[in-house]
VOGUTOR-772534 format. One record per residue (C-alpha): z negated, y, x; residue number from 1. Coordinates in Angstrom, 1 decimal. Last residue first. Layout:
<nodes>
{Z = Z | Y = Y | X = X | resi = NUM}
...
</nodes>
This chain:
<nodes>
{Z = 87.5 | Y = -291.6 | X = 132.2 | resi = 264}
{Z = 84.0 | Y = -292.5 | X = 133.1 | resi = 263}
{Z = 81.7 | Y = -292.5 | X = 130.1 | resi = 262}
{Z = 81.5 | Y = -296.3 | X = 129.9 | resi = 261}
{Z = 80.1 | Y = -296.4 | X = 133.5 | resi = 260}
{Z = 77.4 | Y = -293.8 | X = 132.7 | resi = 259}
{Z = 78.3 | Y = -290.4 | X = 134.1 | resi = 258}
{Z = 75.8 | Y = -289.2 | X = 136.7 | resi = 257}
{Z = 78.2 | Y = -289.4 | X = 139.7 | resi = 256}
{Z = 80.9 | Y = -287.3 | X = 137.9 | resi = 255}
{Z = 78.4 | Y = -284.6 | X = 137.1 | resi = 254}
{Z = 77.2 | Y = -284.7 | X = 140.7 | resi = 253}
{Z = 80.8 | Y = -284.2 | X = 141.8 | resi = 252}
{Z = 81.2 | Y = -281.2 | X = 139.5 | resi = 251}
{Z = 78.0 | Y = -279.6 | X = 140.8 | resi = 250}
{Z = 79.2 | Y = -280.3 | X = 144.4 | resi = 249}
{Z = 82.5 | Y = -278.6 | X = 143.6 | resi = 248}
{Z = 80.6 | Y = -275.6 | X = 142.2 | resi = 247}
{Z = 78.6 | Y = -275.3 | X = 145.4 | resi = 246}
{Z = 81.8 | Y = -275.4 | X = 147.5 | resi = 245}
{Z = 83.2 | Y = -272.6 | X = 145.5 | resi = 244}
{Z = 86.0 | Y = -272.9 | X = 142.9 | resi = 243}
{Z = 88.9 | Y = -270.4 | X = 143.1 | resi = 242}
{Z = 91.4 | Y = -272.7 | X = 144.9 | resi = 241}
{Z = 91.1 | Y = -275.3 | X = 142.2 | resi = 240}
{Z = 92.2 | Y = -273.1 | X = 139.3 | resi = 239}
{Z = 89.7 | Y = -272.0 | X = 136.6 | resi = 238}
{Z = 90.4 | Y = -272.8 | X = 132.9 | resi = 237}
{Z = 87.7 | Y = -275.5 | X = 132.9 | resi = 236}
{Z = 85.1 | Y = -272.8 | X = 133.7 | resi = 235}
{Z = 82.3 | Y = -274.4 | X = 135.8 | resi = 234}
{Z = 78.6 | Y = -274.7 | X = 134.9 | resi = 233}
{Z = 78.5 | Y = -278.5 | X = 135.5 | resi = 232}
{Z = 78.2 | Y = -279.0 | X = 131.8 | resi = 231}
{Z = 81.4 | Y = -277.1 | X = 131.4 | resi = 230}
{Z = 83.3 | Y = -279.6 | X = 133.5 | resi = 229}
{Z = 81.7 | Y = -282.5 | X = 131.6 | resi = 228}
{Z = 82.7 | Y = -280.9 | X = 128.3 | resi = 227}
{Z = 86.3 | Y = -280.4 | X = 129.5 | resi = 226}
{Z = 86.4 | Y = -284.1 | X = 130.3 | resi = 225}
{Z = 86.0 | Y = -285.4 | X = 133.8 | resi = 224}
{Z = 87.8 | Y = -287.9 | X = 136.1 | resi = 223}
{Z = 91.5 | Y = -288.4 | X = 135.1 | resi = 222}
{Z = 91.5 | Y = -284.9 | X = 133.5 | resi = 221}
{Z = 90.4 | Y = -283.2 | X = 136.7 | resi = 220}
{Z = 93.8 | Y = -281.6 | X = 137.4 | resi = 219}
{Z = 94.3 | Y = -280.5 | X = 133.8 | resi = 218}
{Z = 91.1 | Y = -278.9 | X = 132.8 | resi = 217}
{Z = 90.7 | Y = -277.8 | X = 136.4 | resi = 216}
{Z = 93.7 | Y = -275.5 | X = 135.9 | resi = 215}
{Z = 97.1 | Y = -276.1 | X = 137.5 | resi = 214}
{Z = 98.4 | Y = -274.4 | X = 140.6 | resi = 213}
{Z = 96.4 | Y = -276.8 | X = 142.9 | resi = 212}
{Z = 98.0 | Y = -280.0 | X = 141.7 | resi = 211}
{Z = 96.6 | Y = -282.6 | X = 144.0 | resi = 210}
{Z = 93.9 | Y = -280.1 | X = 144.8 | resi = 209}
{Z = 91.5 | Y = -281.1 | X = 142.1 | resi = 208}
{Z = 92.1 | Y = -284.9 | X = 142.5 | resi = 207}
{Z = 91.3 | Y = -284.7 | X = 146.3 | resi = 206}
{Z = 88.3 | Y = -282.6 | X = 145.5 | resi = 205}
{Z = 87.0 | Y = -285.1 | X = 143.0 | resi = 204}
{Z = 87.5 | Y = -288.1 | X = 145.2 | resi = 203}
{Z = 85.7 | Y = -286.6 | X = 148.2 | resi = 202}
{Z = 82.9 | Y = -285.3 | X = 146.0 | resi = 201}
{Z = 82.5 | Y = -288.7 | X = 144.4 | resi = 200}
{Z = 82.4 | Y = -290.5 | X = 147.7 | resi = 199}
{Z = 79.7 | Y = -288.1 | X = 148.9 | resi = 198}
{Z = 77.1 | Y = -289.1 | X = 146.3 | resi = 197}
{Z = 74.3 | Y = -287.1 | X = 144.9 | resi = 196}
{Z = 75.0 | Y = -283.8 | X = 146.6 | resi = 195}
{Z = 72.4 | Y = -281.0 | X = 147.1 | resi = 194}
{Z = 74.3 | Y = -277.9 | X = 148.4 | resi = 193}
{Z = 74.5 | Y = -276.2 | X = 151.8 | resi = 192}
{Z = 73.9 | Y = -279.5 | X = 153.6 | resi = 191}
{Z = 70.7 | Y = -279.7 | X = 155.7 | resi = 190}
{Z = 71.0 | Y = -280.2 | X = 159.4 | resi = 189}
{Z = 74.5 | Y = -278.8 | X = 159.0 | resi = 188}
{Z = 77.1 | Y = -280.0 | X = 161.5 | resi = 187}
{Z = 78.3 | Y = -277.1 | X = 163.7 | resi = 186}
{Z = 82.1 | Y = -276.7 | X = 164.0 | resi = 185}
{Z = 83.3 | Y = -274.2 | X = 166.6 | resi = 184}
{Z = 86.9 | Y = -273.2 | X = 166.5 | resi = 183}
{Z = 89.6 | Y = -272.4 | X = 169.1 | resi = 182}
{Z = 93.0 | Y = -271.3 | X = 167.8 | resi = 181}
{Z = 96.6 | Y = -272.3 | X = 168.4 | resi = 180}
{Z = 100.1 | Y = -270.9 | X = 168.0 | resi = 179}
{Z = 103.0 | Y = -273.0 | X = 166.9 | resi = 178}
{Z = 106.2 | Y = -274.3 | X = 168.5 | resi = 177}
{Z = 104.3 | Y = -276.0 | X = 171.3 | resi = 176}
{Z = 104.7 | Y = -274.8 | X = 174.9 | resi = 175}
{Z = 105.2 | Y = -277.8 | X = 177.2 | resi = 174}
{Z = 103.0 | Y = -277.0 | X = 179.0 | resi = 173}
{Z = 100.5 | Y = -274.9 | X = 177.3 | resi = 172}
{Z = 99.2 | Y = -271.3 | X = 177.4 | resi = 171}
{Z = 102.6 | Y = -270.0 | X = 176.3 | resi = 170}
{Z = 101.8 | Y = -271.2 | X = 172.8 | resi = 169}
{Z = 99.4 | Y = -268.3 | X = 172.2 | resi = 168}
{Z = 95.7 | Y = -268.9 | X = 171.8 | resi = 167}
{Z = 93.5 | Y = -267.5 | X = 169.1 | resi = 166}
{Z = 89.7 | Y = -266.9 | X = 169.3 | resi = 165}
{Z = 86.4 | Y = -268.1 | X = 167.9 | resi = 164}
{Z = 86.7 | Y = -269.4 | X = 164.4 | resi = 163}
{Z = 83.2 | Y = -270.4 | X = 163.3 | resi = 162}
{Z = 82.8 | Y = -273.2 | X = 160.7 | resi = 161}
{Z = 79.3 | Y = -274.4 | X = 159.6 | resi = 160}
{Z = 79.7 | Y = -278.1 | X = 159.0 | resi = 159}
{Z = 79.5 | Y = -280.9 | X = 156.5 | resi = 158}
{Z = 80.2 | Y = -279.2 | X = 153.2 | resi = 157}
{Z = 82.4 | Y = -276.7 | X = 155.0 | resi = 156}
{Z = 84.6 | Y = -279.6 | X = 156.3 | resi = 155}
{Z = 85.0 | Y = -281.1 | X = 152.8 | resi = 154}
{Z = 85.7 | Y = -277.8 | X = 151.0 | resi = 153}
{Z = 88.1 | Y = -276.3 | X = 153.6 | resi = 152}
{Z = 90.1 | Y = -279.6 | X = 154.0 | resi = 151}
{Z = 90.6 | Y = -279.9 | X = 150.3 | resi = 150}
{Z = 91.9 | Y = -276.4 | X = 149.9 | resi = 149}
{Z = 91.6 | Y = -272.7 | X = 150.8 | resi = 148}
{Z = 94.6 | Y = -271.4 | X = 152.8 | resi = 147}
{Z = 95.7 | Y = -269.2 | X = 149.8 | resi = 146}
{Z = 92.3 | Y = -267.5 | X = 149.8 | resi = 145}
{Z = 90.5 | Y = -267.3 | X = 146.4 | resi = 144}
{Z = 87.7 | Y = -269.5 | X = 147.7 | resi = 143}
{Z = 87.0 | Y = -269.0 | X = 151.4 | resi = 142}
{Z = 89.1 | Y = -270.3 | X = 154.3 | resi = 141}
{Z = 87.4 | Y = -271.5 | X = 157.5 | resi = 140}
{Z = 89.0 | Y = -274.9 | X = 157.9 | resi = 139}
{Z = 92.3 | Y = -273.7 | X = 156.4 | resi = 138}
{Z = 92.5 | Y = -270.9 | X = 159.0 | resi = 137}
{Z = 91.6 | Y = -273.3 | X = 161.7 | resi = 136}
{Z = 94.5 | Y = -275.6 | X = 160.6 | resi = 135}
{Z = 96.9 | Y = -272.7 | X = 160.5 | resi = 134}
{Z = 96.0 | Y = -271.8 | X = 164.1 | resi = 133}
{Z = 96.8 | Y = -275.4 | X = 165.3 | resi = 132}
{Z = 93.7 | Y = -276.7 | X = 166.9 | resi = 131}
{Z = 91.6 | Y = -276.3 | X = 170.0 | resi = 130}
{Z = 88.3 | Y = -277.7 | X = 169.3 | resi = 129}
{Z = 84.6 | Y = -277.1 | X = 170.0 | resi = 128}
{Z = 82.2 | Y = -279.5 | X = 168.2 | resi = 127}
{Z = 78.5 | Y = -279.3 | X = 167.7 | resi = 126}
{Z = 75.3 | Y = -281.3 | X = 167.6 | resi = 125}
{Z = 76.9 | Y = -284.7 | X = 166.6 | resi = 124}
{Z = 75.0 | Y = -287.8 | X = 165.8 | resi = 123}
{Z = 74.6 | Y = -287.0 | X = 162.0 | resi = 122}
{Z = 78.3 | Y = -285.9 | X = 161.9 | resi = 121}
{Z = 79.7 | Y = -289.5 | X = 162.3 | resi = 120}
{Z = 81.7 | Y = -289.3 | X = 159.0 | resi = 119}
{Z = 82.5 | Y = -285.8 | X = 160.1 | resi = 118}
{Z = 84.3 | Y = -287.1 | X = 163.1 | resi = 117}
{Z = 86.8 | Y = -289.4 | X = 161.3 | resi = 116}
{Z = 87.6 | Y = -286.6 | X = 158.9 | resi = 115}
{Z = 88.3 | Y = -284.3 | X = 161.8 | resi = 114}
{Z = 90.5 | Y = -287.0 | X = 163.4 | resi = 113}
{Z = 92.5 | Y = -287.4 | X = 160.2 | resi = 112}
{Z = 93.2 | Y = -283.7 | X = 160.2 | resi = 111}
{Z = 94.0 | Y = -283.3 | X = 163.9 | resi = 110}
{Z = 96.3 | Y = -286.3 | X = 164.2 | resi = 109}
{Z = 99.7 | Y = -284.6 | X = 164.8 | resi = 108}
{Z = 98.0 | Y = -281.6 | X = 166.4 | resi = 107}
{Z = 96.7 | Y = -283.5 | X = 169.4 | resi = 106}
{Z = 93.2 | Y = -282.1 | X = 169.9 | resi = 105}
{Z = 92.3 | Y = -279.8 | X = 172.8 | resi = 104}
{Z = 88.8 | Y = -281.2 | X = 172.8 | resi = 103}
{Z = 85.0 | Y = -280.8 | X = 172.9 | resi = 102}
{Z = 82.2 | Y = -282.8 | X = 171.3 | resi = 101}
{Z = 78.5 | Y = -282.2 | X = 171.9 | resi = 100}
{Z = 76.6 | Y = -285.3 | X = 171.1 | resi = 99}
{Z = 73.0 | Y = -285.5 | X = 169.7 | resi = 98}
{Z = 70.1 | Y = -286.1 | X = 172.0 | resi = 97}
{Z = 68.0 | Y = -289.2 | X = 171.5 | resi = 96}
{Z = 71.0 | Y = -291.3 | X = 172.4 | resi = 95}
{Z = 74.5 | Y = -291.0 | X = 171.0 | resi = 94}
{Z = 77.3 | Y = -292.9 | X = 172.7 | resi = 93}
{Z = 77.5 | Y = -295.7 | X = 170.1 | resi = 92}
{Z = 77.6 | Y = -293.1 | X = 167.3 | resi = 91}
{Z = 80.9 | Y = -291.8 | X = 168.7 | resi = 90}
{Z = 82.6 | Y = -295.0 | X = 167.6 | resi = 89}
{Z = 86.3 | Y = -294.6 | X = 168.5 | resi = 88}
{Z = 89.0 | Y = -295.8 | X = 166.1 | resi = 87}
{Z = 90.7 | Y = -292.4 | X = 165.6 | resi = 86}
{Z = 90.0 | Y = -291.7 | X = 169.3 | resi = 85}
{Z = 92.4 | Y = -294.5 | X = 170.3 | resi = 84}
{Z = 90.9 | Y = -295.9 | X = 173.5 | resi = 83}
{Z = 90.7 | Y = -295.6 | X = 177.3 | resi = 82}
{Z = 87.1 | Y = -294.5 | X = 177.6 | resi = 81}
{Z = 86.5 | Y = -292.6 | X = 180.8 | resi = 80}
{Z = 83.1 | Y = -291.9 | X = 182.3 | resi = 79}
{Z = 83.0 | Y = -289.0 | X = 184.7 | resi = 78}
{Z = 80.0 | Y = -288.5 | X = 186.9 | resi = 77}
{Z = 80.2 | Y = -285.3 | X = 188.9 | resi = 76}
{Z = 82.7 | Y = -283.0 | X = 190.6 | resi = 75}
{Z = 83.2 | Y = -285.0 | X = 193.8 | resi = 74}
{Z = 85.9 | Y = -287.2 | X = 192.4 | resi = 73}
{Z = 87.1 | Y = -285.7 | X = 189.1 | resi = 72}
{Z = 90.7 | Y = -285.3 | X = 190.3 | resi = 71}
{Z = 90.9 | Y = -289.0 | X = 191.2 | resi = 70}
{Z = 89.5 | Y = -290.1 | X = 187.9 | resi = 69}
{Z = 92.1 | Y = -287.9 | X = 186.1 | resi = 68}
{Z = 94.9 | Y = -289.4 | X = 188.2 | resi = 67}
{Z = 93.6 | Y = -292.9 | X = 187.3 | resi = 66}
{Z = 93.4 | Y = -292.2 | X = 183.6 | resi = 65}
{Z = 96.6 | Y = -290.3 | X = 182.8 | resi = 64}
{Z = 98.8 | Y = -293.4 | X = 182.8 | resi = 63}
{Z = 96.5 | Y = -295.1 | X = 180.3 | resi = 62}
{Z = 97.3 | Y = -292.6 | X = 177.6 | resi = 61}
{Z = 94.6 | Y = -293.0 | X = 174.9 | resi = 60}
{Z = 91.9 | Y = -290.8 | X = 176.5 | resi = 59}
{Z = 88.3 | Y = -290.5 | X = 175.4 | resi = 58}
{Z = 86.0 | Y = -288.6 | X = 177.8 | resi = 57}
{Z = 82.4 | Y = -288.9 | X = 178.9 | resi = 56}
{Z = 80.9 | Y = -286.2 | X = 181.1 | resi = 55}
{Z = 78.1 | Y = -286.0 | X = 183.6 | resi = 54}
{Z = 77.1 | Y = -283.1 | X = 186.0 | resi = 53}
{Z = 76.9 | Y = -280.5 | X = 183.2 | resi = 52}
{Z = 78.6 | Y = -277.5 | X = 184.7 | resi = 51}
{Z = 81.0 | Y = -279.1 | X = 187.2 | resi = 50}
{Z = 81.9 | Y = -281.7 | X = 184.6 | resi = 49}
{Z = 82.8 | Y = -279.0 | X = 182.1 | resi = 48}
{Z = 84.8 | Y = -277.2 | X = 184.7 | resi = 47}
{Z = 86.6 | Y = -280.5 | X = 185.6 | resi = 46}
{Z = 87.3 | Y = -281.6 | X = 182.0 | resi = 45}
{Z = 88.8 | Y = -278.4 | X = 180.7 | resi = 44}
{Z = 92.1 | Y = -278.6 | X = 182.7 | resi = 43}
{Z = 91.6 | Y = -282.4 | X = 183.3 | resi = 42}
{Z = 95.2 | Y = -283.7 | X = 183.2 | resi = 41}
{Z = 94.9 | Y = -285.0 | X = 179.7 | resi = 40}
{Z = 91.2 | Y = -284.7 | X = 178.6 | resi = 39}
{Z = 92.0 | Y = -286.0 | X = 175.1 | resi = 38}
{Z = 88.6 | Y = -285.9 | X = 173.4 | resi = 37}
{Z = 85.8 | Y = -284.6 | X = 175.6 | resi = 36}
{Z = 82.3 | Y = -286.0 | X = 175.1 | resi = 35}
{Z = 79.2 | Y = -284.0 | X = 176.1 | resi = 34}
{Z = 75.6 | Y = -285.4 | X = 176.2 | resi = 33}
{Z = 73.6 | Y = -282.5 | X = 177.6 | resi = 32}
{Z = 71.6 | Y = -283.1 | X = 180.8 | resi = 31}
{Z = 73.0 | Y = -280.2 | X = 182.7 | resi = 30}
{Z = 74.3 | Y = -277.4 | X = 180.4 | resi = 29}
{Z = 77.7 | Y = -276.8 | X = 178.9 | resi = 28}
{Z = 78.3 | Y = -273.2 | X = 177.5 | resi = 27}
{Z = 80.8 | Y = -274.4 | X = 174.9 | resi = 26}
{Z = 82.1 | Y = -270.9 | X = 174.4 | resi = 25}
{Z = 82.1 | Y = -270.2 | X = 178.1 | resi = 24}
{Z = 84.1 | Y = -273.4 | X = 178.7 | resi = 23}
{Z = 86.6 | Y = -272.3 | X = 176.1 | resi = 22}
{Z = 86.9 | Y = -268.8 | X = 177.5 | resi = 21}
{Z = 87.4 | Y = -270.1 | X = 181.1 | resi = 20}
{Z = 90.2 | Y = -272.5 | X = 180.0 | resi = 19}
{Z = 91.8 | Y = -269.5 | X = 178.1 | resi = 18}
{Z = 91.8 | Y = -267.4 | X = 181.3 | resi = 17}
{Z = 93.0 | Y = -270.2 | X = 183.5 | resi = 16}
{Z = 96.1 | Y = -270.9 | X = 181.2 | resi = 15}
{Z = 97.2 | Y = -274.5 | X = 181.9 | resi = 14}
{Z = 96.6 | Y = -276.4 | X = 178.7 | resi = 13}
{Z = 98.7 | Y = -279.6 | X = 178.5 | resi = 12}
{Z = 100.6 | Y = -280.2 | X = 175.3 | resi = 11}
{Z = 100.6 | Y = -284.0 | X = 174.5 | resi = 10}
{Z = 101.0 | Y = -285.1 | X = 170.9 | resi = 9}
{Z = 100.7 | Y = -288.7 | X = 171.9 | resi = 8}
{Z = 104.2 | Y = -289.5 | X = 170.6 | resi = 7}
{Z = 105.5 | Y = -286.4 | X = 172.3 | resi = 6}
{Z = 104.6 | Y = -287.6 | X = 175.8 | resi = 5}
{Z = 104.0 | Y = -285.1 | X = 178.5 | resi = 4}
{Z = 105.7 | Y = -286.1 | X = 181.8 | resi = 3}
{Z = 103.1 | Y = -286.9 | X = 184.4 | resi = 2}
{Z = 104.0 | Y = -285.6 | X = 187.9 | resi = 1}
</nodes>
C-alpha cells in the first residue's frame, strides 16, 4: 500500500461518482492525444485508457510507476514519463493533433503549473483539472469580484474558463483540508484582445495587483504615467480589480509602444 506523500501534494481520488463525472467531462475518444498529470494510483488513468486506447502520463513519484503500469496492463497502451511536470516539455509530445491535458493537480504547485502550461498553449486543445475550489474561483472571476486578480487576467487572456462542478474533500484519501472543483480550460485560437507583447502584459498585471487596494495611478507609477493610462482609455483613479482584460491589454500595448526614453 502506497502511503501518500505530503511533499508531492498527494491526495488520491477514490469517489467513483466523481471519477465518472470527470471522465464524462473529458469525453476521451480513440486516437486523441491525451496526457494525464499526476496519475497517482490510476483512478482517472484507467477509465481514460479504456476509452482512448493510448495515454501518456507524467508522474514524479517513482514508487507509483510500476504499480500503475501493472494496473494498466490489458487496458491499453500506457506511456509513463517519470519527471517533474514543472519542467516537462508538452510541445515534444504534440503531433498534428493538439494535446488534451487532464489532471488532479497537486495544490501546492497548481499556480506555477498553470503558468507553465499556458506558455505551451499553442499545442494544447483543452485542459480538465481538479483544483482547489478557491483557485477555480480566481480563474473564472470577473472584474469587480473579490477573487479577480493576476491569475484571472493572465489565464483568461490565454483560455476560455468553464468551471464544471465542485468536489468535497471526502472524495480523496487522505482528505485535504479544502474543497475542490473541476474546471475546463480551452486555449483560444484567437486571443480575446490584440496584444503587442505578452511580456508587457505579464509585467503590467503583476505591478497592478501588487497593491490591489490602490488606484492604477499609484500601482502603475513605475511603468506608466497618468497621461499614458488615459491614452489607453482607462481611468487612472480605477482600482486594479475593476479593470477588464481588454483594458489591461490596452495598457500593456501602451507600455509596449513607449520609446525607450519614455519608459519610467
